[in-house]
LOTOR-87854 format. One record per residue (C-alpha): z, y, x; residue number from 0. Coordinates in steps of 0.25 Angstrom, whole numbers, plus 5000, padded with zeros to 4 digits. Layout:
% residues N
<c3=Z | c2=Y | c1=X | pos=NUM>
...
END
This chain:
% residues 272
<c3=4997 | c2=4868 | c1=5008 | pos=0>
<c3=4992 | c2=4870 | c1=5023 | pos=1>
<c3=4993 | c2=4858 | c1=5032 | pos=2>
<c3=5000 | c2=4863 | c1=5046 | pos=3>
<c3=4991 | c2=4859 | c1=5060 | pos=4>
<c3=4992 | c2=4859 | c1=5072 | pos=5>
<c3=4989 | c2=4874 | c1=5075 | pos=6>
<c3=5004 | c2=4874 | c1=5065 | pos=7>
<c3=5011 | c2=4868 | c1=5076 | pos=8>
<c3=5020 | c2=4877 | c1=5085 | pos=9>
<c3=5014 | c2=4871 | c1=5100 | pos=10>
<c3=5017 | c2=4881 | c1=5110 | pos=11>
<c3=5033 | c2=4878 | c1=5105 | pos=12>
<c3=5032 | c2=4865 | c1=5111 | pos=13>
<c3=5045 | c2=4864 | c1=5121 | pos=14>
<c3=5041 | c2=4852 | c1=5132 | pos=15>
<c3=5057 | c2=4852 | c1=5134 | pos=16>
<c3=5061 | c2=4847 | c1=5121 | pos=17>
<c3=5051 | c2=4836 | c1=5121 | pos=18>
<c3=5058 | c2=4822 | c1=5121 | pos=19>
<c3=5049 | c2=4812 | c1=5125 | pos=20>
<c3=5052 | c2=4801 | c1=5118 | pos=21>
<c3=5050 | c2=4808 | c1=5105 | pos=22>
<c3=5037 | c2=4811 | c1=5112 | pos=23>
<c3=5033 | c2=4796 | c1=5111 | pos=24>
<c3=5035 | c2=4793 | c1=5097 | pos=25>
<c3=5027 | c2=4807 | c1=5095 | pos=26>
<c3=5015 | c2=4802 | c1=5103 | pos=27>
<c3=5014 | c2=4790 | c1=5096 | pos=28>
<c3=5016 | c2=4797 | c1=5080 | pos=29>
<c3=5006 | c2=4805 | c1=5085 | pos=30>
<c3=4996 | c2=4794 | c1=5086 | pos=31>
<c3=5001 | c2=4788 | c1=5072 | pos=32>
<c3=4999 | c2=4799 | c1=5064 | pos=33>
<c3=4986 | c2=4803 | c1=5070 | pos=34>
<c3=4981 | c2=4791 | c1=5065 | pos=35>
<c3=4980 | c2=4796 | c1=5050 | pos=36>
<c3=4966 | c2=4795 | c1=5048 | pos=37>
<c3=4965 | c2=4779 | c1=5050 | pos=38>
<c3=4978 | c2=4779 | c1=5040 | pos=39>
<c3=4968 | c2=4788 | c1=5031 | pos=40>
<c3=4957 | c2=4780 | c1=5032 | pos=41>
<c3=4966 | c2=4767 | c1=5027 | pos=42>
<c3=4971 | c2=4774 | c1=5016 | pos=43>
<c3=4956 | c2=4779 | c1=5012 | pos=44>
<c3=4952 | c2=4765 | c1=5011 | pos=45>
<c3=4965 | c2=4759 | c1=5003 | pos=46>
<c3=4962 | c2=4772 | c1=4993 | pos=47>
<c3=4945 | c2=4770 | c1=4993 | pos=48>
<c3=4946 | c2=4774 | c1=4979 | pos=49>
<c3=4954 | c2=4787 | c1=4979 | pos=50>
<c3=4949 | c2=4798 | c1=4986 | pos=51>
<c3=4959 | c2=4807 | c1=4983 | pos=52>
<c3=4970 | c2=4799 | c1=4991 | pos=53>
<c3=4959 | c2=4797 | c1=5001 | pos=54>
<c3=4959 | c2=4812 | c1=5003 | pos=55>
<c3=4972 | c2=4813 | c1=5005 | pos=56>
<c3=4973 | c2=4801 | c1=5014 | pos=57>
<c3=4964 | c2=4809 | c1=5023 | pos=58>
<c3=4971 | c2=4822 | c1=5023 | pos=59>
<c3=4983 | c2=4815 | c1=5026 | pos=60>
<c3=4977 | c2=4809 | c1=5038 | pos=61>
<c3=4973 | c2=4821 | c1=5044 | pos=62>
<c3=4987 | c2=4826 | c1=5042 | pos=63>
<c3=4992 | c2=4815 | c1=5050 | pos=64>
<c3=4982 | c2=4816 | c1=5060 | pos=65>
<c3=4986 | c2=4830 | c1=5063 | pos=66>
<c3=5000 | c2=4824 | c1=5065 | pos=67>
<c3=4995 | c2=4816 | c1=5076 | pos=68>
<c3=4988 | c2=4827 | c1=5081 | pos=69>
<c3=5002 | c2=4836 | c1=5082 | pos=70>
<c3=5010 | c2=4827 | c1=5088 | pos=71>
<c3=4999 | c2=4822 | c1=5098 | pos=72>
<c3=4997 | c2=4836 | c1=5102 | pos=73>
<c3=5012 | c2=4838 | c1=5104 | pos=74>
<c3=5014 | c2=4825 | c1=5111 | pos=75>
<c3=5003 | c2=4830 | c1=5122 | pos=76>
<c3=5009 | c2=4842 | c1=5124 | pos=77>
<c3=5024 | c2=4835 | c1=5126 | pos=78>
<c3=5016 | c2=4824 | c1=5134 | pos=79>
<c3=5003 | c2=4829 | c1=5140 | pos=80>
<c3=5001 | c2=4816 | c1=5145 | pos=81>
<c3=4999 | c2=4810 | c1=5131 | pos=82>
<c3=4985 | c2=4807 | c1=5126 | pos=83>
<c3=4985 | c2=4809 | c1=5114 | pos=84>
<c3=4972 | c2=4805 | c1=5110 | pos=85>
<c3=4972 | c2=4793 | c1=5120 | pos=86>
<c3=4983 | c2=4788 | c1=5114 | pos=87>
<c3=4979 | c2=4790 | c1=5099 | pos=88>
<c3=4965 | c2=4781 | c1=5103 | pos=89>
<c3=4976 | c2=4771 | c1=5109 | pos=90>
<c3=4983 | c2=4771 | c1=5096 | pos=91>
<c3=4971 | c2=4769 | c1=5087 | pos=92>
<c3=4964 | c2=4759 | c1=5096 | pos=93>
<c3=4977 | c2=4751 | c1=5094 | pos=94>
<c3=4982 | c2=4752 | c1=5080 | pos=95>
<c3=4974 | c2=4751 | c1=5069 | pos=96>
<c3=4975 | c2=4752 | c1=5054 | pos=97>
<c3=4968 | c2=4744 | c1=5043 | pos=98>
<c3=4957 | c2=4753 | c1=5040 | pos=99>
<c3=4949 | c2=4743 | c1=5035 | pos=100>
<c3=4959 | c2=4741 | c1=5025 | pos=101>
<c3=4954 | c2=4744 | c1=5010 | pos=102>
<c3=4968 | c2=4739 | c1=5003 | pos=103>
<c3=4981 | c2=4744 | c1=5007 | pos=104>
<c3=4990 | c2=4736 | c1=5016 | pos=105>
<c3=5000 | c2=4738 | c1=5006 | pos=106>
<c3=4993 | c2=4732 | c1=4995 | pos=107>
<c3=4991 | c2=4743 | c1=4984 | pos=108>
<c3=4987 | c2=4756 | c1=4985 | pos=109>
<c3=5003 | c2=4761 | c1=4981 | pos=110>
<c3=5008 | c2=4751 | c1=4992 | pos=111>
<c3=4999 | c2=4759 | c1=5002 | pos=112>
<c3=5006 | c2=4772 | c1=4998 | pos=113>
<c3=5021 | c2=4768 | c1=4998 | pos=114>
<c3=5017 | c2=4764 | c1=5012 | pos=115>
<c3=5011 | c2=4777 | c1=5015 | pos=116>
<c3=5024 | c2=4785 | c1=5010 | pos=117>
<c3=5032 | c2=4777 | c1=5020 | pos=118>
<c3=5023 | c2=4779 | c1=5032 | pos=119>
<c3=5025 | c2=4794 | c1=5026 | pos=120>
<c3=5041 | c2=4792 | c1=5026 | pos=121>
<c3=5040 | c2=4786 | c1=5040 | pos=122>
<c3=5032 | c2=4799 | c1=5044 | pos=123>
<c3=5039 | c2=4809 | c1=5039 | pos=124>
<c3=5054 | c2=4804 | c1=5042 | pos=125>
<c3=5048 | c2=4802 | c1=5056 | pos=126>
<c3=5043 | c2=4817 | c1=5060 | pos=127>
<c3=5055 | c2=4823 | c1=5053 | pos=128>
<c3=5064 | c2=4815 | c1=5061 | pos=129>
<c3=5055 | c2=4820 | c1=5073 | pos=130>
<c3=5056 | c2=4833 | c1=5069 | pos=131>
<c3=5071 | c2=4832 | c1=5069 | pos=132>
<c3=5071 | c2=4826 | c1=5081 | pos=133>
<c3=5064 | c2=4832 | c1=5090 | pos=134>
<c3=5066 | c2=4846 | c1=5098 | pos=135>
<c3=5053 | c2=4848 | c1=5102 | pos=136>
<c3=5049 | c2=4861 | c1=5093 | pos=137>
<c3=5033 | c2=4857 | c1=5092 | pos=138>
<c3=5036 | c2=4843 | c1=5089 | pos=139>
<c3=5045 | c2=4846 | c1=5079 | pos=140>
<c3=5036 | c2=4855 | c1=5071 | pos=141>
<c3=5027 | c2=4844 | c1=5072 | pos=142>
<c3=5036 | c2=4835 | c1=5066 | pos=143>
<c3=5040 | c2=4842 | c1=5054 | pos=144>
<c3=5027 | c2=4844 | c1=5051 | pos=145>
<c3=5021 | c2=4831 | c1=5052 | pos=146>
<c3=5035 | c2=4827 | c1=5044 | pos=147>
<c3=5031 | c2=4837 | c1=5033 | pos=148>
<c3=5018 | c2=4831 | c1=5032 | pos=149>
<c3=5022 | c2=4816 | c1=5030 | pos=150>
<c3=5033 | c2=4820 | c1=5021 | pos=151>
<c3=5021 | c2=4826 | c1=5013 | pos=152>
<c3=5011 | c2=4814 | c1=5015 | pos=153>
<c3=5022 | c2=4805 | c1=5009 | pos=154>
<c3=5023 | c2=4813 | c1=4997 | pos=155>
<c3=5007 | c2=4812 | c1=4997 | pos=156>
<c3=5008 | c2=4797 | c1=4997 | pos=157>
<c3=5019 | c2=4797 | c1=4988 | pos=158>
<c3=5011 | c2=4803 | c1=4977 | pos=159>
<c3=4998 | c2=4795 | c1=4980 | pos=160>
<c3=5008 | c2=4782 | c1=4980 | pos=161>
<c3=5012 | c2=4786 | c1=4966 | pos=162>
<c3=4998 | c2=4787 | c1=4960 | pos=163>
<c3=4995 | c2=4774 | c1=4965 | pos=164>
<c3=5006 | c2=4765 | c1=4961 | pos=165>
<c3=5003 | c2=4770 | c1=4947 | pos=166>
<c3=4992 | c2=4762 | c1=4950 | pos=167>
<c3=4997 | c2=4752 | c1=4960 | pos=168>
<c3=5009 | c2=4747 | c1=4951 | pos=169>
<c3=5018 | c2=4743 | c1=4964 | pos=170>
<c3=5031 | c2=4742 | c1=4961 | pos=171>
<c3=5045 | c2=4747 | c1=4970 | pos=172>
<c3=5046 | c2=4733 | c1=4977 | pos=173>
<c3=5032 | c2=4735 | c1=4981 | pos=174>
<c3=5033 | c2=4748 | c1=4986 | pos=175>
<c3=5046 | c2=4745 | c1=4993 | pos=176>
<c3=5040 | c2=4734 | c1=5000 | pos=177>
<c3=5028 | c2=4743 | c1=5004 | pos=178>
<c3=5037 | c2=4754 | c1=5010 | pos=179>
<c3=5047 | c2=4743 | c1=5017 | pos=180>
<c3=5034 | c2=4736 | c1=5024 | pos=181>
<c3=5029 | c2=4750 | c1=5029 | pos=182>
<c3=5043 | c2=4753 | c1=5033 | pos=183>
<c3=5043 | c2=4740 | c1=5043 | pos=184>
<c3=5028 | c2=4744 | c1=5047 | pos=185>
<c3=5034 | c2=4757 | c1=5054 | pos=186>
<c3=5036 | c2=4750 | c1=5066 | pos=187>
<c3=5022 | c2=4743 | c1=5065 | pos=188>
<c3=5010 | c2=4744 | c1=5077 | pos=189>
<c3=5009 | c2=4759 | c1=5074 | pos=190>
<c3=5019 | c2=4767 | c1=5078 | pos=191>
<c3=5020 | c2=4755 | c1=5089 | pos=192>
<c3=5006 | c2=4756 | c1=5093 | pos=193>
<c3=5007 | c2=4772 | c1=5093 | pos=194>
<c3=5018 | c2=4773 | c1=5101 | pos=195>
<c3=5011 | c2=4764 | c1=5112 | pos=196>
<c3=4999 | c2=4770 | c1=5111 | pos=197>
<c3=5006 | c2=4786 | c1=5114 | pos=198>
<c3=5016 | c2=4781 | c1=5124 | pos=199>
<c3=5011 | c2=4770 | c1=5133 | pos=200>
<c3=5001 | c2=4769 | c1=5145 | pos=201>
<c3=4985 | c2=4764 | c1=5140 | pos=202>
<c3=4988 | c2=4750 | c1=5148 | pos=203>
<c3=5002 | c2=4747 | c1=5141 | pos=204>
<c3=5004 | c2=4734 | c1=5132 | pos=205>
<c3=5007 | c2=4737 | c1=5117 | pos=206>
<c3=5020 | c2=4731 | c1=5112 | pos=207>
<c3=5022 | c2=4733 | c1=5097 | pos=208>
<c3=5036 | c2=4730 | c1=5098 | pos=209>
<c3=5038 | c2=4737 | c1=5110 | pos=210>
<c3=5031 | c2=4751 | c1=5105 | pos=211>
<c3=5037 | c2=4750 | c1=5091 | pos=212>
<c3=5050 | c2=4751 | c1=5098 | pos=213>
<c3=5047 | c2=4761 | c1=5106 | pos=214>
<c3=5043 | c2=4770 | c1=5094 | pos=215>
<c3=5055 | c2=4766 | c1=5085 | pos=216>
<c3=5066 | c2=4769 | c1=5096 | pos=217>
<c3=5061 | c2=4783 | c1=5097 | pos=218>
<c3=5058 | c2=4786 | c1=5083 | pos=219>
<c3=5069 | c2=4779 | c1=5075 | pos=220>
<c3=5080 | c2=4787 | c1=5083 | pos=221>
<c3=5073 | c2=4801 | c1=5077 | pos=222>
<c3=5078 | c2=4797 | c1=5061 | pos=223>
<c3=5090 | c2=4802 | c1=5056 | pos=224>
<c3=5097 | c2=4798 | c1=5044 | pos=225>
<c3=5090 | c2=4810 | c1=5035 | pos=226>
<c3=5075 | c2=4806 | c1=5040 | pos=227>
<c3=5078 | c2=4791 | c1=5038 | pos=228>
<c3=5084 | c2=4793 | c1=5023 | pos=229>
<c3=5071 | c2=4803 | c1=5019 | pos=230>
<c3=5063 | c2=4793 | c1=5024 | pos=231>
<c3=5069 | c2=4782 | c1=5015 | pos=232>
<c3=5071 | c2=4791 | c1=5002 | pos=233>
<c3=5055 | c2=4791 | c1=5005 | pos=234>
<c3=5053 | c2=4778 | c1=5005 | pos=235>
<c3=5061 | c2=4774 | c1=4993 | pos=236>
<c3=5052 | c2=4784 | c1=4986 | pos=237>
<c3=5039 | c2=4778 | c1=4990 | pos=238>
<c3=5047 | c2=4766 | c1=4986 | pos=239>
<c3=5049 | c2=4770 | c1=4973 | pos=240>
<c3=5064 | c2=4767 | c1=4974 | pos=241>
<c3=5068 | c2=4782 | c1=4978 | pos=242>
<c3=5082 | c2=4786 | c1=4970 | pos=243>
<c3=5090 | c2=4777 | c1=4977 | pos=244>
<c3=5098 | c2=4785 | c1=4984 | pos=245>
<c3=5109 | c2=4776 | c1=4988 | pos=246>
<c3=5099 | c2=4766 | c1=4993 | pos=247>
<c3=5091 | c2=4776 | c1=5002 | pos=248>
<c3=5102 | c2=4781 | c1=5009 | pos=249>
<c3=5108 | c2=4766 | c1=5013 | pos=250>
<c3=5093 | c2=4762 | c1=5018 | pos=251>
<c3=5091 | c2=4776 | c1=5023 | pos=252>
<c3=5105 | c2=4774 | c1=5031 | pos=253>
<c3=5102 | c2=4760 | c1=5035 | pos=254>
<c3=5088 | c2=4763 | c1=5040 | pos=255>
<c3=5093 | c2=4775 | c1=5050 | pos=256>
<c3=5103 | c2=4766 | c1=5056 | pos=257>
<c3=5094 | c2=4755 | c1=5058 | pos=258>
<c3=5084 | c2=4766 | c1=5063 | pos=259>
<c3=5095 | c2=4771 | c1=5073 | pos=260>
<c3=5097 | c2=4757 | c1=5078 | pos=261>
<c3=5085 | c2=4753 | c1=5081 | pos=262>
<c3=5082 | c2=4765 | c1=5089 | pos=263>
<c3=5096 | c2=4763 | c1=5097 | pos=264>
<c3=5092 | c2=4750 | c1=5098 | pos=265>
<c3=5078 | c2=4753 | c1=5105 | pos=266>
<c3=5083 | c2=4763 | c1=5113 | pos=267>
<c3=5093 | c2=4755 | c1=5119 | pos=268>
<c3=5084 | c2=4743 | c1=5122 | pos=269>
<c3=5074 | c2=4755 | c1=5128 | pos=270>
<c3=5085 | c2=4759 | c1=5136 | pos=271>
END
């Protein structure tokens, strides 16, 4: 199936009256993170150095991620002509570095690495679905739907290779669950905070991880609805090898949604 391109986006439908200035800020940050896909591919190629087939897949995946960044960055520049995507990207990559010299997975095993990749794709697929459902601007909605579809497909891709490596590494459900929880906990690490900072602040502004992590979370968490969280929870359960626990999944989904909503409300009040 032919992958979409920037030419498939209906840019002429852009409606400036429907741009949400708060969502624009998180889109600017997301464009930088997505465009950084080639660095992630370089890391994965190091970890899977003797698996050329997977390396080819990782590089192809990275190019799709870069295209996501290009699409979001182009939209952000249309919505805000003062936004310099190229300069913001340089600022981001100068300040946020991946462990490109690593030769082994930071997760301990290759199977663990692929579990973590599944969780990343869970987060991005649910996030762009939530964005597509929340935004009114038609071009951004189209972009987010395209990206969400890609991220669901990427989850299936990494999940397939995870199962292949589970046969070799033999990590159990508890260890897989530990990777899942660890990667979820990293969702508020420096990457998103620094991307938000690089995309939305003056060049001489000091970086404050806590401040910009909260700024991103305040805007992003409020986009989610129960259906988005429940689907993401199901994907996490599947990656951990505990799918089928529907009652537990619904319970944790409801709790997670309430916690995210409460945090978004709390941060909004603090900002006001």
